[in-house]
C-alpha positions in Angstrom: -20.5 13.2 19.6 -18.6 16.2 18.1 -17.4 16.0 14.5 -15.8 18.9 12.7 -16.7 20.8 10.5 -20.1 20.8 11.4 -21.4 20.8 7.7 -19.7 17.3 7.2 -23.0 16.1 8.9 -25.5 17.7 6.9 -25.4 14.6 4.8 -24.9 10.9 5.8 -21.2 10.5 6.5 -19.0 7.3 5.9 -20.4 4.5 8.2 -21.3 7.1 10.9 -24.5 7.0 13.1 -27.6 7.6 11.1 -26.0 6.8 7.7 -28.0 4.5 5.2 -26.8 1.0 5.4 -27.1 -2.3 3.4 -27.3 -5.1 5.9 -24.8 -4.3 8.7 -22.6 -1.8 6.6 -23.2 1.1 4.8 -21.9 0.5 1.2 -20.7 2.5 -1.8 -19.5 6.0 -1.2 -17.9 7.6 -3.8 -14.2 6.6 -4.7 -11.3 8.8 -3.7 -11.5 12.2 -5.6 -9.1 13.2 -8.4 -6.6 15.9 -8.1 -5.9 15.3 -4.4 -3.5 12.8 -2.7 -1.0 10.2 -4.1 -3.2 7.6 -5.5 -2.9 8.0 -9.1 0.2 8.4 -11.3 0.8 10.5 -14.5 1.9 7.4 -16.5 0.8 3.9 -17.0 2.6 1.2 -15.1 4.0 0.0 -18.3 5.5 3.4 -19.2 6.7 4.1 -15.6 8.3 0.5 -15.6 10.2 0.9 -18.8 11.9 4.0 -17.4 12.9 2.5 -14.2 14.2 -0.7 -15.7 16.9 1.5 -17.3 18.2 2.6 -13.9 20.8 0.1 -13.0 21.5 1.8 -9.6 17.8 1.6 -8.5 17.6 -2.0 -9.2 20.8 -3.0 -7.6 19.3 -0.9 -4.6 16.0 -2.7 -4.7 17.6 -6.2 -5.2 20.0 -6.0 -2.1 17.1 -4.6 0.2 14.6 -6.8 -0.6 16.9 -9.8 -0.4 18.1 -8.8 3.2 14.2 -8.1 4.0 13.0 -11.5 2.8 15.8 -13.4 4.6 14.9 -11.7 7.9 11.4 -12.4 7.6 12.0 -16.0 6.7 14.0 -16.6 9.6 11.7 -15.4 12.1 8.4 -16.8 10.8 10.2 -20.4 10.8 10.5 -19.7 14.5 6.8 -19.9 14.9 5.3 -23.5 14.7 1.7 -22.3 14.6 2.5 -19.6 12.0 -0.2 -20.7 9.5 -2.7 -21.0 12.3 -2.0 -17.4 13.3 -2.2 -16.3 9.9 -5.7 -17.7 9.6 -6.6 -16.5 12.8 -5.7 -12.9 11.4 -7.6 -13.6 8.4 -10.8 -14.5 10.3 -10.8 -11.6 12.5 -10.4 -8.9 9.6 -13.1 -10.7 7.7 -15.5 -10.4 10.8 -14.5 -7.2 11.5 -15.5 -5.9 7.8 -18.8 -7.5 8.2 -19.7 -5.3 11.3 -17.4 -2.4 10.5 -20.1 0.2 11.3 -20.8 -1.3 14.6 -17.2 -1.3 15.5 -16.5 2.2 14.5 -19.5 3.5 16.4 -18.3 1.9 19.5 -14.8 3.4 18.7 -16.1 7.0 18.6 -18.0 6.3 21.7 -15.1 5.0 23.5 -12.6 7.6 22.4 -15.1 10.5 23.2 -15.7 9.1 26.9 -11.9 9.3 27.3 -11.6 12.9 26.2 -10.8 12.6 22.6 -12.8 14.1 19.6 -13.8 12.0 16.4 -14.1 13.8 13.0 -15.4 11.7 10.1 -14.1 12.4 6.5 -15.6 11.1 3.5 -12.6 11.7 1.4 -9.0 13.2 1.1 -10.2 16.8 0.7 -12.4 16.7 3.7 -9.6 15.0 5.9 -7.1 17.6 4.7 -9.5 20.5 5.7 -10.3 19.0 9.1 -6.7 18.6 9.9 -5.6 22.1 8.7 -8.3 23.6 10.8 -7.4 21.9 13.9 -3.7 23.0 13.4 -4.8 26.5 12.6 -6.8 26.4 15.9 -3.7 25.8 17.9 -2.0 28.9 16.3 1.1 26.6 15.4 2.7 26.9 11.9 4.5 23.5 12.0 3.5 20.1 13.0 5.8 16.9 13.6 4.7 13.5 11.9 4.8 10.1 12.8 5.2 8.0 9.6 1.6 7.5 8.0 0.5 5.9 4.7 -3.1 7.5 5.2 -1.5 11.1 5.3 0.6 10.2 2.3 -2.6 9.0 0.6 -4.5 12.1 1.2 -1.5 14.6 0.4 -1.7 16.1 4.0 1.8 17.8 3.7 1.0 19.5 0.6 -2.4 20.7 2.0 -0.6 22.0 5.1 2.1 23.8 3.2 -0.6 25.4 1.1 -2.0 26.7 4.2 1.5 28.1 5.5 2.0 25.2 7.8 5.4 23.2 7.6 5.1 19.4 8.0 8.2 17.7 9.4 8.8 14.0 8.7 10.5 12.3 11.8 10.7 8.8 10.6 14.2 8.4 9.2 13.3 7.1 5.6 10.6 9.7 5.4 12.8 12.3 6.5 15.2 11.1 3.7 12.6 11.3 1.0 11.3 14.6 2.1 14.7 16.3 2.2 15.7 14.8 -1.1 12.2 16.2 -2.6 11.4 12.8 -3.5 8.4 10.5 -3.1 8.1 7.1 -0.9 8.6 4.0 -2.9 8.0 1.2 -0.4 5.3 0.9 2.3 7.9 0.1 5.2 11.1 1.4 3.9 10.0 4.8 1.9 13.7 5.5 0.7 14.4 1.8 -0.4 15.4 3.0 -3.6 18.3 5.1 -2.1 21.7 3.7 -1.1 23.9 5.2 1.8 26.0 7.2 -0.4 22.9 8.9 -1.9 21.6 9.6 1.6 24.8 11.1 2.7 24.7 13.4 -0.2 21.0 14.6 0.6 22.0 15.0 4.2 25.3 17.1 3.4 23.1 19.4 0.9 19.9 19.9 2.8 20.6 19.8 6.9 22.0 23.0 8.4 25.3 22.8 10.1 25.6 19.2 9.1 29.5 17.8 9.6 30.9 18.4 6.0 32.9 15.2 6.8 29.8 13.0 7.2 30.4 9.6 5.9 27.7 7.1 4.6 28.5 4.9 7.8 24.8 4.0 9.1 25.6 5.2 12.8 26.9 8.4 11.5 23.7 9.0 9.2 21.3 8.2 12.0 23.0 10.6 14.4 22.9 13.3 11.9 19.2 12.9 11.5 18.8 12.7 15.4 20.3 16.0 16.0 18.5 17.5 13.1 15.1 16.3 14.6 15.8 16.9 18.2 15.0 20.5 18.3 11.9 19.9 16.2 10.5 17.5 18.7 11.2 19.7 21.7 9.4 22.7 20.3 6.7 21.0 18.6 3.1 21.9 19.9 1.2 19.6 17.4 2.0 16.1 16.2 0.0 14.3 13.3 0.1 10.5 13.3 -1.5 7.6 11.4 -2.3 4.3 13.3 -1.8 0.7 12.9 -4.8 -0.4 14.7 -7.6 0.9 16.8 -9.4 -1.1 19.5 -13.0 -0.4 19.4 -14.1 -1.8 22.9 -11.3 0.6 24.8 -10.8 3.3 22.5 -7.3 2.5 22.3 -4.9 3.7 19.3 -1.7 1.9 18.5 1.3 2.8 16.6 4.1 0.4 16.0 7.8 1.5 15.1 11.4 0.9 15.2 13.1 4.0 15.8 11.3 5.9 18.7 10.4 9.1 16.7 7.0 8.0 16.9 7.0 7.9 20.7 8.5 11.3 20.9 5.6 12.7 18.6 2.9 10.7 20.6 3.9 12.2 24.1 5.8 15.4 23.7 3.3 18.0 21.8 0.2 19.5 23.3 -2.0 18.3 20.4 -2.2 15.0 18.7 -4.1 14.5 15.7 -4.4 10.9 14.2 -5.6 10.3 10.7 -6.7 6.6 10.2 -8.5 4.6 7.6 -11.5 3.0 8.7 -10.5 -0.5 8.0 -7.7 -0.2 10.9 -10.2 -0.9 13.8 -10.3 -4.4 15.5 -13.1 -5.0 17.9 -11.5 -6.3 21.0 -8.2 -5.8 22.9 -7.4 -9.5 22.7 -7.5 -9.1 18.9 -4.5 -6.8 18.9 -2.5 -9.8 20.4 -2.7 -11.8 17.0 -1.8 -8.8 14.8 1.1 -7.9 17.2 2.6 -11.2 16.4 1.8 -11.2 12.7 3.1 -7.7 11.7 6.7 -7.4 13.2 7.7 -10.7 11.8 6.2 -10.0 8.3 7.5 -6.3 8.0 10.8 -5.8 9.5 11.6 -9.3 10.3 11.6 -8.8 14.1 10.1 -11.1 16.8 8.3 -7.8 18.2 8.4 -4.2 17.6 10.8 -2.1 19.4 8.4 0.7 20.2 4.7 -0.3 20.5 2.8 3.0 21.6 -0.9 2.7 22.9 -3.2 5.4 24.1 -6.9 6.2 24.6 -8.1 9.6 24.7 -6.5 12.3 27.0 -4.5 11.5 30.3 -4.6 14.9 32.4 -0.9 15.8 33.0 0.5 13.2 30.9 1.0 13.3 27.0 -1.0 15.6 24.8 -4.0 17.3 26.4 -6.1 17.5 23.2 -6.6 14.4 20.9 -8.4 14.3 17.7 -9.2 11.2 15.7 -9.9 11.8 12.0 -11.6 8.5 10.4 -11.0 8.4 6.9 -13.1 6.6 4.2 -11.7 8.0 0.8 -13.0 5.0 -1.2 -12.9 2.3 1.2 -16.6 1.8 1.6 -16.6 1.5 -2.2 -14.0 -1.2 -1.7 -16.2 -2.7 0.9 -19.0 -3.2 -1.5 -17.1 -5.5 -3.7 -17.4 -9.0 -2.5 -14.1 -10.2 -4.0 -12.2 -6.9 -3.8 -13.0 -6.1 -0.2 -10.2 -8.4 1.0 -7.7 -5.9 0.3 -9.2 -3.9 3.4 -7.5 -6.7 5.4 -4.1 -5.3 4.8 -2.2 -4.4 7.9 0.7 -2.6 5.7 3.4 -4.9 6.5 5.0 -4.9 2.8 5.8 -8.4 2.9 4.1 -8.7 -0.6 6.6 -6.3 -2.0 9.7 -7.8 -0.9 8.8 -11.2 -2.8 7.4 -9.7 -5.8 9.7 -9.9 -8.7 8.0 -7.0 -10.7 8.4 -4.7 -7.8 12.0 -5.8 -7.3 12.7 -4.9 -10.8 10.4 -1.9 -11.3 10.5 -0.1 -7.9 7.5 1.5 -6.1 7.4 5.0 -8.2 6.2 2.9 -11.3 2.8 2.2 -9.6 2.4 6.0 -9.2 0.5 5.3 -6.0 1.7 5.6 -2.5 0.4 2.1 -2.3 3.0 0.2 -4.8 3.6 -3.6 -5.1 1.1 -6.5 -5.2 -1.0 -4.8 -2.5 -1.1 -1.6 -4.4 -1.9 -3.2 -7.4 -5.5 -4.3 -5.9 -6.2 -1.4 -3.4 -5.3 1.6 -5.4 -7.6 0.8 -8.6 -10.5 0.0 -6.1 -9.9 3.2 -3.9 -9.8 5.4 -7.1 -12.2 3.4 -9.4 -10.3 0.7 -11.7 -10.3 2.8 -14.8 -8.3 5.5 -13.1 -5.5 3.1 -12.3 -6.4 0.4 -15.1 -2.8 -0.7 -15.7 -2.1 -1.8 -12.1 -4.0 -5.1 -12.0 -1.7 -6.2 -14.9 1.5 -5.4 -12.7 1.9 -8.9 -12.0 2.9 -12.4 -13.0 0.4 -14.0 -10.8 2.9 -16.1 -9.5 1.3 -16.4 -6.0 4.2 -15.3 -3.8 2.4 -12.5 -2.2 -0.3 -14.7 -1.1 2.1 -17.1 0.3 3.8 -14.5 2.5 0.8 -12.5 3.4 0.2 -12.5 7.3 -3.5 -12.4 6.9 -3.8 -14.5 3.8 -5.0 -12.0 1.3 -5.5 -13.8 -2.1 -4.1 -10.9 -4.0 -3.7 -13.2 -7.4 -7.5 -13.7 -7.4 -8.4 -10.0 -6.7 -5.9 -9.1 -9.6 -7.8 -11.4 -12.1 -11.1 -10.0 -10.8 -10.1 -6.4 -11.4 -8.7 -7.1 -14.9 -12.0 -8.6 -15.7 -13.7 -5.4 -14.4 -11.6 -3.4 -16.8 -12.2 -5.7 -19.8 -16.0 -5.5 -19.2 -15.8 -1.6 -18.8 -14.4 -1.3 -22.4 -16.9 0.1 -24.7 -15.1 -0.5 -28.0 -13.3 -3.6 -29.2 -9.5 -3.7 -28.2 -6.9 -5.6 -30.1 -6.5 -8.0 -27.4 -10.3 -8.7 -27.3 -10.3 -9.1 -31.1 -7.3 -11.6 -30.8 -9.2 -13.7 -28.4 -12.6 -13.7 -30.4 -10.3 -15.1 -33.2 -8.7 -17.5 -31.0 -11.8 -18.7 -29.7 -13.2 -19.4 -33.0 -10.2 -21.5 -33.9 -10.0 -23.3 -30.9 -13.7 -24.4 -31.1 -13.4 -25.7 -34.6 -11.2 -28.7 -34.9 -10.0 -28.1 -38.7 -9.1 -24.7 -37.9 -7.2 -25.7 -34.9 -5.2 -28.3 -36.8 -4.3 -26.0 -39.3 -3.2 -23.3 -36.7 -1.0 -25.9 -35.2 0.8 -26.7 -38.5 1.2 -22.9 -39.3 2.6 -22.4 -35.7 5.4 -25.2 -36.7 6.8 -22.6 -38.8 8.0 -20.9 -35.9 10.9 -23.2 -35.6 12.6 -22.1 -38.5 12.6 -18.6 -37.3 14.1 -19.8 -34.0 17.1 -21.8 -35.6 17.2 -24.2 -32.8 17.0 -21.7 -29.9 14.3 -22.4 -27.1 12.6 -19.1 -27.8 11.7 -16.9 -30.8 13.7 -14.0 -31.8 12.8 -10.8 -29.6 12.2 -8.9 -32.8 9.3 -10.0 -34.7 6.7 -8.0 -37.1 3.6 -6.3 -35.6 1.5 -7.2 -33.8 3.3 -10.2 -32.2 6.4 -7.7 -31.4 4.1 -6.1 -28.6 4.4 -9.3 -26.8 8.1 -10.4 -27.6 9.6 -7.0 -26.6 9.0 -7.6 -23.0 8.4 -11.6 -23.0 10.0 -14.8 -24.3 7.9 -16.6 -26.9 8.9 -20.2 -26.7 9.5 -22.1 -29.9 6.8 -24.5 -31.0 7.4 -28.1 -30.3 8.1 -30.4 -33.1 5.1 -32.4 -32.4 1.8 -31.1 -30.6 0.4 -32.9 -27.7 -2.4 -34.6 -29.8 0.5 -35.9 -32.2 2.4 -37.3 -29.2 -0.8 -38.8 -27.6 -1.9 -40.6 -30.9 1.7 -41.9 -31.6 2.1 -43.1 -28.0 -1.4 -44.9 -27.8 -0.8 -46.7 -31.2 1.8 -48.5 -29.8 
């Protein structure tokens, strides 16, 4: 077994052979390090969302895009009579895989190595970036072409390569738009979902050398401009960097699914291929892949199957890359695995269906989350990868409506994990908060019948403030104003439930 750098094996590595374990799986490596990667924002979610909500163009872009994707998904899912059974099969496969993750990763390493590949174990973003940078330097290349990859976005690989004098060229159309616009992704599947066609046209006109000055915002013209720009990069590239949607332990096979063909170019043309993959992406057997290749395209792009499904195992002499490296990334994942409730977030197959149905995401957009993983899944995954207190506001970025659970292809109970993480945050507080004081007071009132009845009578005064409207005025004095600024406070009813019950049963 080969790993790089050599000093990475001086101590036990994430789920690697020889690492200490609890039961069948090693648990509790540190969370993702601060100061590297894109898992933490500079603002809390409420502050960032407040800014996003003022952007009418952003909300319009998000509304149109998510509505379209939701409709496509619903149509193709409705075609599958056994969709719920398929969903439960995916859930069961993920749970079983996580229970024996160490064994499957060791088998994956054996099979990749047997087929001519090299496996590297990375504890965190810093180590993964160092490994990839050293591998690229060893080839003598000063640029790489990239397949769309959430893992490399998570660790900030592009920035690490740039610091080493290596240019990383995104080849996915949406990722290219984000890169050329010096922006950041705002959606798992469609990173440039916050941009409309006119905005994309202006980015291309400004940044692509030699682009037709008469370029319109017609989708085909935009795609052709990007294709012309990228074709030269594909042909001269000596190194490619990819992520992986899945890895099959029993065969050492990696899989990437995509819709544009850029991934196929990156996976076949360069001499060297480096894949960075989160350790949770492994599946035990080839036949398990069949379940997820039915669930993923319908839930993500609203297609019956992905236009391009690329699989490879190690190195094949004379065909494709002649040097293959697989970097297995932990970066807080075993810390997530240690949480019996929260570990379900590791089942995610990055389809983004939960983002497209979430009313909070649709209005605030992905940048408000401060993490490369936005939306409902980001609200449960990012805080666990970083430690809850580093992303304490994200578990509250939800109305707990449950729409995310209903559409998740592997039935992740996101609402329950959100509540679980909120409880962790509350328990971590060492000083009383205004909320905790208020709830202690409410507990005292609700446990004393006399105080409770007095409180109900006092609440009745709110009817005078509402002046016949169904909700109280938005502008109320502190501390109530903190609630009514962003929420409707219903007008108290004329009679309490107890009063109505008493009157009804006296008849």
